Phi, psi and omega in degrees: 000131180260158183261150176255011182280098177194167172276151175235132180230124174244125180241124178250132175259121185243133176234144178230126178249111181260132171293128182205160173294170181306126184281170175289167180303147176096006180240130178284138177233164180238133179288160180303334181273004177087359181266127179265138179234149176239146173211152180263125178230029179084012179288173181302153180302136178087351180284142179242126182233137178238137179228140177202146180290335178283181182303126177249148179233141176278134180250119176248137179224153178207169175240142175241118178258128171246118188238129173245107180275134173291142181286150176285160176214147176279112185299324181293329180277331186278337182072021181291149178213164176063230182296320180296325177295316179295320177299316179298319177298314181298317179295314179298321178294317178298316177295325176298315179296320178297319177298318178298319178297315180296320178296319179294319177295324177296318177296319180295321180292330181271358182297145184288342181216166178295325179294319178293322178294321180292336181281346180285125178277125177252115188279061179297326187279000180283344185210137180301322179296316179297318179295318179298323183265006186302319180296322180287323182285340183276009174098017180274008181187186179267146180235134175238132180244128174246116181254128179256122181233163180256139177280353183290136181299328181291342178257010183303316180299316179292321179296320179296316177297321178297316179294322177295319178297315179297321179295320179293326176293322183287341178287339179293126179267101176268120178269127180283131176223135178275105180279119179256118179241000000 
């Protein structure tokens, strides 16, 4: 019998190609024949610009992460043992690392200066889930958190922890930016 206790992450890469006149420097375009070209015209470092006399299109791309986090559980209350105990430990550790990342991002956002914010260490590399979600957590998009809790009094401690986690996620100010590549 296999266990379903795990996090699930679905990542969709979405691209939109809009017909548009020749864009300003720093925007990647695609030629009408589907071939992308890059050229340097003094634009900012890392900017990719394509020029062609034929129809050019602006290419916008983004990632959509849909994440289902496995809930934490108090191992002493669940009576788990063996493989299920190890799964519970791994899940709890992963959620702990995610909480640390969110707390560090919260400290960086509250920093009095840009230099102080840059000095805050965000431990993305401590956990594969945090590393996978690092681009989304750093403010490159909008984040929605759906927290599922139980109204039963016997689950009140876990529900309270879930609500606190959701509240800490909601404090992160993610600025939406349309990244044009």
